[in-house]
DSSP file (Angstrom, degrees, kcal/mol; ACC not computed):
  #  RESIDUE AA STRUCTURE BP1 BP2  ACC     N-H-->O    O-->H-N    N-H-->O    O-->H-N    TCO  KAPPA ALPHA  PHI   PSI    X-CA   Y-CA   Z-CA
    1    1 A M              0   0    0      0, 0.0     2,-0.4     0, 0.0    65,-0.1   0.000 360.0 360.0 360.0 154.1  141.9  -70.3  192.1
    2    2 A F  E     -A   63   0A   0     61,-2.6    61,-2.9    63,-0.2     2,-0.4  -0.984 360.0-154.7-133.0 121.3  138.6  -72.0  191.0
    3    3 A S  E     -AB  62  98A   0     95,-3.2    95,-2.2    -2,-0.4     2,-0.5  -0.811   6.7-169.9-102.4 138.0  136.1  -73.2  193.4
    4    4 A H  E     -AB  61  97A   0     57,-2.9    57,-2.6    -2,-0.4     2,-0.5  -0.959   7.5-175.2-128.4 108.1  133.6  -76.0  192.6
    5    5 A V  E     -AB  60  96A   0     91,-3.1    91,-3.1    -2,-0.5     2,-0.5  -0.922   2.5-169.4-112.1 126.5  130.9  -76.5  195.2
    6    6 A V  E     -AB  59  95A   0     53,-3.2    53,-2.7    -2,-0.5     2,-0.5  -0.964   4.9-162.4-122.3 125.3  128.4  -79.3  194.8
    7    7 A I  E     -AB  58  94A   0     87,-3.3    87,-2.1    -2,-0.5     2,-0.4  -0.925  11.5-161.6-108.9 128.4  125.2  -79.7  196.9
    8    8 A F  E     -AB  57  93A   0     49,-3.2    48,-2.4    -2,-0.5    49,-1.7  -0.912  15.5-163.2-116.7 134.9  123.6  -83.1  197.0
    9    9 A W  E     - B   0  92A   0     83,-2.7    82,-2.9    -2,-0.4    83,-1.8  -0.981  28.4-146.9-108.8 116.9  120.0  -84.1  198.0
   10   10 A T  E     - B   0  90A   0     -2,-0.6    80,-0.3    80,-0.3    79,-0.1  -0.364  23.0 -90.5 -89.0 164.8  120.1  -87.8  198.6
   11   11 A D    >   -     0   0    0     78,-2.5     3,-1.8     1,-0.2     6,-0.3  -0.608  27.2-151.5 -75.3 117.8  117.4  -90.4  198.0
   12   12 A P  T 3  S+     0   0    0      0, 0.0    -1,-0.2     0, 0.0    -2,-0.0   0.707  94.4  67.1 -65.9 -19.1  115.3  -90.8  201.2
   13   13 A A  T 3  S+     0   0    0      1,-0.2    -2,-0.0     2,-0.1    76,-0.0   0.644  93.0  66.6 -73.7 -14.7  114.5  -94.4  200.2
   14   14 A E    X   -     0   0    0     -3,-1.8     3,-2.2     1,-0.1     4,-0.3  -0.857  69.9-168.3-107.6  95.3  118.2  -95.1  200.7
   15   15 A P  T 3  S+     0   0    0      0, 0.0     3,-0.2     0, 0.0     4,-0.2   0.770  87.5  41.6 -59.4 -27.2  118.8  -94.7  204.5
   16   16 A D  T 3> S+     0   0    0      1,-0.2     4,-2.6     2,-0.1     5,-0.2   0.208  80.3 114.4-100.6  14.6  122.6  -94.8  204.2
   17   17 A A  H <> S+     0   0    0     -3,-2.2     4,-2.8    -6,-0.3     5,-0.2   0.886  74.2  50.1 -56.8 -45.6  122.8  -92.6  201.0
   18   18 A A  H  > S+     0   0    0     -4,-0.3     4,-2.1    -3,-0.2    -1,-0.2   0.941 114.5  44.5 -61.5 -46.5  124.6  -89.7  202.6
   19   19 A D  H  > S+     0   0    0      1,-0.2     4,-2.1     2,-0.2    -1,-0.2   0.915 114.7  48.8 -63.9 -41.8  127.3  -92.0  204.1
   20   20 A E  H  X S+     0   0    0     -4,-2.6     4,-2.4     1,-0.2    -1,-0.2   0.887 109.9  52.3 -64.5 -40.3  127.7  -94.0  200.9
   21   21 A L  H  X S+     0   0    0     -4,-2.8     4,-2.4    -5,-0.2    -1,-0.2   0.910 109.1  49.1 -63.6 -41.9  128.0  -90.8  198.9
   22   22 A I  H  X S+     0   0    0     -4,-2.1     4,-2.6     2,-0.2    -2,-0.2   0.901 109.8  52.0 -65.0 -40.1  130.7  -89.5  201.2
   23   23 A V  H  X S+     0   0    0     -4,-2.1     4,-2.4     1,-0.2    -2,-0.2   0.911 110.1  50.2 -60.0 -43.5  132.6  -92.8  200.8
   24   24 A G  H  X S+     0   0    0     -4,-2.4     4,-2.6     2,-0.2     5,-0.5   0.904 109.5  49.6 -62.4 -42.3  132.3  -92.5  197.0
   25   25 A C  H  X>S+     0   0    0     -4,-2.4     4,-2.7     1,-0.2     5,-1.5   0.961 113.0  46.8 -60.3 -51.9  133.7  -89.0  197.1
   26   26 A D  H  <5S+     0   0    0     -4,-2.6     5,-0.2     1,-0.2    -2,-0.2   0.900 116.8  44.5 -56.6 -43.1  136.6  -90.1  199.2
   27   27 A R  H  <5S+     0   0    0     -4,-2.4    -1,-0.2    -5,-0.2    -2,-0.2   0.886 129.2  19.3 -71.7 -41.9  137.3  -93.1  197.1
   28   28 A H  H  <5S+     0   0    0     -4,-2.6    -3,-0.2    -5,-0.2    -2,-0.2   0.751 126.4  35.1-108.5 -28.7  137.0  -91.5  193.6
   29   29 A L  T ><5S+     0   0    0     -4,-2.7     3,-1.6    -5,-0.5    -3,-0.2   0.809  96.8  71.9-103.3 -31.9  137.3  -87.7  193.7
   30   30 A K  T 3 <S+     0   0    0     -5,-1.5    -1,-0.1     1,-0.3    -4,-0.1   0.830 102.5  42.8 -57.0 -37.4  139.9  -86.8  196.4
   31   31 A S  T 3  S+     0   0    0     -5,-0.2    -1,-0.3    -4,-0.1    -2,-0.1   0.317  78.2 126.7 -98.0   8.0  142.9  -88.1  194.5
   32   32 A I  S X  S-     0   0    0     -3,-1.6     3,-1.7     1,-0.1    40,-0.1  -0.492  72.8-100.3 -67.5 132.7  142.1  -86.7  191.0
   33   33 A P  T 3  S+     0   0    0      0, 0.0    -1,-0.1     0, 0.0     3,-0.1  -0.216 105.7  31.9 -55.3 139.8  145.0  -84.6  189.8
   34   34 A G  T 3  S+     0   0    0      1,-0.3     2,-0.7    -3,-0.1    31,-0.1   0.230  77.3 131.1  97.8 -11.7  144.6  -80.9  190.1
   35   35 A V    <   +     0   0    0     -3,-1.7    -1,-0.3     1,-0.2    28,-0.2  -0.642  26.9 175.1 -73.9 112.5  142.5  -81.0  193.3
   36   36 A L        +     0   0    0     26,-3.1     2,-0.4    -2,-0.7    -1,-0.2   0.872  69.3  18.5 -85.7 -40.8  144.2  -78.5  195.6
   37   37 A Q  E     -C   62   0A   0     25,-1.3    25,-1.9     2,-0.0     2,-0.4  -0.989  66.7-172.9-133.8 143.7  141.6  -78.6  198.4
   38   38 A Y  E     +C   61   0A   0     -2,-0.4     2,-0.3    23,-0.2    23,-0.2  -0.999  11.6 160.3-138.4 128.5  139.0  -81.3  199.1
   39   39 A H  E     +C   60   0A   0     21,-1.5    21,-3.2    -2,-0.4     2,-0.4  -0.919   4.4 170.9-151.3 127.0  136.2  -81.2  201.7
   40   40 A V  E     +C   59   0A   0     -2,-0.3     2,-0.3    19,-0.2    19,-0.2  -0.986  16.6 139.0-133.2 144.3  133.1  -83.3  201.8
   41   41 A G  E     -C   58   0A   0     17,-2.1    17,-2.6    -2,-0.4     2,-0.2  -0.991  47.0 -82.3-171.6 170.8  130.5  -83.6  204.6
   42   42 A K  E     -C   57   0A   0     -2,-0.3    15,-0.3    15,-0.2    14,-0.1  -0.527  57.5 -86.4 -84.7 154.0  127.0  -83.8  205.8
   43   43 A M        -     0   0    0     13,-1.7     2,-0.5    -2,-0.2    -1,-0.1  -0.287  39.6-142.3 -56.1 137.7  124.8  -80.7  206.3
   44   44 A T        -     0   0    0     -3,-0.1    -1,-0.1     1,-0.0    -3,-0.0  -0.930  18.7-120.7-107.7 126.8  125.1  -79.1  209.6
   45   45 A G        -     0   0    0     -2,-0.5     2,-0.3     8,-0.0     7,-0.1  -0.203  31.7-173.1 -63.4 154.6  121.9  -77.7  211.2
   46   46 A S        -     0   0    0      5,-0.2     5,-0.0     2,-0.1     7,-0.0  -0.994  34.6-139.1-148.6 152.3  121.6  -74.1  212.1
   47   47 A H  S    S+     0   0    0     -2,-0.3    -1,-0.1     3,-0.0    -2,-0.0   0.566  79.2 101.5 -82.7  -9.6  119.2  -71.8  213.9
   48   48 A R    >   -     0   0    0      1,-0.1     3,-1.6     2,-0.0    -2,-0.1  -0.628  68.0-147.2 -82.1 127.4  119.8  -69.1  211.2
   49   49 A P  T 3  S+     0   0    0      0, 0.0    -1,-0.1     0, 0.0     4,-0.1   0.675  94.3  64.7 -69.0 -14.4  117.0  -68.9  208.6
   50   50 A V  T 3  S+     0   0    0      2,-0.1     2,-0.6     0, 0.0    -2,-0.0   0.588  82.1  94.0 -83.5  -7.6  119.4  -68.0  205.8
   51   51 A V  S <  S-     0   0    0     -3,-1.6     2,-0.3     2,-0.0    -5,-0.2  -0.762  78.6-131.1 -88.0 117.9  121.2  -71.4  206.1
   52   52 A D        +     0   0    0     -2,-0.6     3,-0.1     1,-0.1    -2,-0.1  -0.510  30.9 172.0 -67.2 124.6  119.8  -74.0  203.7
   53   53 A Q        +     0   0    0     -2,-0.3    -1,-0.1    -4,-0.1    -8,-0.0   0.032  52.3  93.0-122.8  25.4  119.1  -77.1  205.6
   54   54 A T  S    S+     0   0    0    -45,-0.0     2,-0.1     2,-0.0    -1,-0.1   0.617  71.8  73.0 -95.0 -13.4  117.3  -79.1  202.9
   55   55 A Y        -     0   0    0     -3,-0.1   -46,-0.2     1,-0.1     3,-0.1  -0.421  62.3-151.4 -96.2 173.5  120.3  -81.0  201.5
   56   56 A Q  S    S+     0   0    0    -48,-2.4   -13,-1.7     1,-0.3     2,-0.4   0.708  72.7  25.1-115.3 -33.5  122.2  -83.9  203.0
   57   57 A V  E     -AC   8  42A   0    -49,-1.7   -49,-3.2   -15,-0.3     2,-0.4  -0.989  56.6-167.2-138.8 144.1  125.8  -83.7  201.6
   58   58 A A  E     -AC   7  41A   0    -17,-2.6   -17,-2.1    -2,-0.4     2,-0.4  -0.976   4.3-160.8-128.9 147.0  128.1  -80.9  200.2
   59   59 A L  E     -AC   6  40A   0    -53,-2.7   -53,-3.2    -2,-0.4     2,-0.5  -0.994   4.3-169.9-127.2 130.7  131.4  -81.2  198.4
   60   60 A N  E     +AC   5  39A   0    -21,-3.2   -21,-1.5    -2,-0.4     2,-0.4  -0.971   9.9 175.1-125.8 116.9  133.8  -78.3  198.1
   61   61 A L  E     -AC   4  38A   0    -57,-2.6   -57,-2.9    -2,-0.5     2,-0.4  -0.936  14.2-158.3-121.7 144.6  136.8  -78.6  195.7
   62   62 A V  E     -AC   3  37A   0    -25,-1.9   -26,-3.1    -2,-0.4   -25,-1.3  -0.986  11.5-176.9-123.4 131.9  139.4  -76.0  194.8
   63   63 A F  E     -A    2   0A   0    -61,-2.9   -61,-2.6    -2,-0.4   -28,-0.1  -0.787  37.9-115.5-119.3 162.6  141.5  -76.1  191.6
   64   64 A P  S    S-     0   0    0      0, 0.0     2,-0.3     0, 0.0   -61,-0.1   0.796  92.7 -13.8 -69.8 -27.0  144.3  -73.9  190.4
   65   65 A D  S  > S-     0   0    0    -31,-0.1     4,-1.4   -63,-0.1     3,-0.3  -0.975  74.3 -91.2-165.2 171.5  142.1  -72.7  187.5
   66   66 A K  H  > S+     0   0    0     -2,-0.3     4,-2.7     1,-0.2     5,-0.2   0.866 118.1  58.5 -63.1 -38.7  139.0  -73.4  185.4
   67   67 A Q  H  > S+     0   0    0      1,-0.2     4,-2.2     2,-0.2    -1,-0.2   0.895 104.1  51.4 -61.3 -39.2  140.8  -75.6  182.9
   68   68 A T  H  > S+     0   0    0     -3,-0.3     4,-1.9     2,-0.2    -1,-0.2   0.887 110.3  49.1 -65.1 -37.1  141.9  -78.0  185.6
   69   69 A Q  H  X S+     0   0    0     -4,-1.4     4,-1.6     2,-0.2    -2,-0.2   0.891 109.2  52.5 -64.7 -41.1  138.3  -78.2  186.8
   70   70 A D  H  X S+     0   0    0     -4,-2.7     4,-0.7     1,-0.2    -2,-0.2   0.888 109.0  50.3 -61.9 -38.6  137.2  -78.9  183.3
   71   71 A D  H >< S+     0   0    0     -4,-2.2     3,-0.7     1,-0.2     4,-0.5   0.880 106.3  56.0 -63.6 -39.7  139.8  -81.7  183.1
   72   72 A Y  H >< S+     0   0    0     -4,-1.9     3,-1.1     1,-0.2     6,-0.3   0.870  98.1  62.7 -59.4 -38.5  138.4  -83.1  186.4
   73   73 A Q  H 3< S+     0   0    0     -4,-1.6    -1,-0.2     1,-0.3    -2,-0.2   0.800 111.2  36.7 -60.9 -29.2  134.9  -83.3  184.9
   74   74 A T  T << S+     0   0    0     -3,-0.7    -1,-0.3    -4,-0.7    -2,-0.2   0.385  86.3 123.6-105.4   3.4  136.1  -85.8  182.3
   75   75 A H    X>  -     0   0    0     -3,-1.1     4,-2.3    -4,-0.5     3,-0.5  -0.404  69.9-124.0 -64.1 138.6  138.5  -87.7  184.5
   76   76 A P  H 3> S+     0   0    0      0, 0.0     4,-2.1     0, 0.0     5,-0.1   0.819 110.8  55.2 -56.1 -34.4  137.7  -91.5  184.6
   77   77 A Q  H 3> S+     0   0    0      2,-0.2     4,-2.1     1,-0.2     5,-0.1   0.883 108.9  48.0 -66.0 -39.7  137.5  -91.4  188.4
   78   78 A H  H <> S+     0   0    0     -3,-0.5     4,-2.3    -6,-0.3    -1,-0.2   0.917 112.0  49.2 -65.9 -44.8  134.9  -88.6  188.3
   79   79 A L  H  X S+     0   0    0     -4,-2.3     4,-2.0     1,-0.2    -2,-0.2   0.879 110.5  50.6 -62.6 -38.4  132.9  -90.5  185.7
   80   80 A E  H  X S+     0   0    0     -4,-2.1     4,-3.0    -5,-0.2     5,-0.3   0.898 108.4  52.6 -66.6 -41.1  133.0  -93.6  187.7
   81   81 A F  H  X>S+     0   0    0     -4,-2.1     4,-2.7     1,-0.2     5,-1.8   0.935 109.2  49.9 -58.7 -46.4  131.8  -91.7  190.8
   82   82 A V  I  <>S+     0   0    0     -4,-2.3     5,-2.4     3,-0.2     6,-0.2   0.931 116.2  41.9 -58.6 -46.8  128.8  -90.3  188.8
   83   83 A E  I  <5S+     0   0    0     -4,-2.0    -2,-0.2     3,-0.2    -1,-0.2   0.920 124.0  33.9 -69.0 -44.9  127.9  -93.8  187.6
   84   84 A K  I  <5S+     0   0    0     -4,-3.0    -2,-0.2    -5,-0.1    -3,-0.2   0.779 135.2  13.0 -88.0 -25.9  128.4  -95.7  190.8
   85   85 A F  I  X5S+     0   0    0     -4,-2.7     4,-2.8    -5,-0.3     5,-0.4   0.785 122.1  47.7-117.8 -51.7  127.3  -93.2  193.5
   86   86 A M  I  ><S+     0   0    0     -5,-1.8     4,-2.2     1,-0.2    -3,-0.2   0.950 114.8  46.3 -64.4 -47.5  125.5  -90.1  192.1
   87   87 A K  H  4<S+     0   0    0     -5,-2.4    -1,-0.2    -6,-0.3    -4,-0.1   0.785 119.8  41.9 -66.2 -25.8  123.1  -92.1  189.9
   88   88 A R  H  4 S+     0   0    0     -6,-0.2    -2,-0.2    -3,-0.1    -1,-0.2   0.856 128.7  21.7 -87.7 -37.4  122.3  -94.5  192.8
   89   89 A F  H  < S+     0   0    0     -4,-2.8   -78,-2.5   -72,-0.1     2,-0.4   0.561 103.2  81.6-113.8 -10.5  122.1  -92.2  195.8
   90   90 A V  E  <  +B   10   0A   0     -4,-2.2   -80,-0.3    -5,-0.4     3,-0.1  -0.847  35.8 175.3-111.6 133.6  121.3  -88.6  194.6
   91   91 A Q  E    S+     0   0A   0    -82,-2.9     2,-0.3    -2,-0.4   -81,-0.2   0.724  77.7  13.2 -96.8 -31.7  117.9  -87.2  193.6
   92   92 A K  E     -B    9   0A   0    -83,-1.8   -83,-2.7     2,-0.0     2,-0.4  -0.998  61.4-172.5-148.1 146.4  119.0  -83.6  193.0
   93   93 A V  E     -B    8   0A   0     -2,-0.3     2,-0.4   -85,-0.2   -85,-0.2  -0.999   1.8-170.8-140.1 139.8  122.4  -81.9  192.6
   94   94 A V  E     -B    7   0A   0    -87,-2.1   -87,-3.3    -2,-0.4     2,-0.4  -0.999  10.1-157.5-131.2 136.1  123.2  -78.2  192.4
   95   95 A V  E     -B    6   0A   0     -2,-0.4     2,-0.5   -89,-0.2   -89,-0.2  -0.929   7.5-167.5-117.4 135.5  126.7  -76.9  191.5
   96   96 A Y  E     -B    5   0A   0    -91,-3.1   -91,-3.1    -2,-0.4     2,-0.4  -0.979  11.9-178.5-119.3 116.2  128.2  -73.4  192.3
   97   97 A D  E     +B    4   0A   0     -2,-0.5     2,-0.3   -93,-0.2   -93,-0.2  -0.939   9.6 159.9-112.3 136.8  131.4  -72.6  190.4
   98   98 A F  E      B    3   0A   0    -95,-2.2   -95,-3.2    -2,-0.4    -2,-0.0  -0.992 360.0 360.0-154.4 155.2  133.3  -69.4  190.9
   99   99 A A              0   0    0     -2,-0.3    -1,-0.1   -97,-0.2   -95,-0.0   0.331 360.0 360.0-119.4 360.0  136.7  -68.0  190.4
């Protein structure tokens, strides 16, 4: 298995940015071939100081292997998501990939 975790910091000038980003993920990323598990959501607050609470949205995808994740990166739906949603609503993104 190959996990692809994406953390998004949305544009504070766009009050609905987190919700719009989630809609974009659902619309464009969920159905890309090779995605075994899909989960997107808003940051959940915590009293624990080790929990990062600076971001707004996280995306967690699981693929069968790295090659499938590489194919996902160039899939037209992923590229459309980047153009229509990431570039509009996201100020910063950090990715964690691991196998």
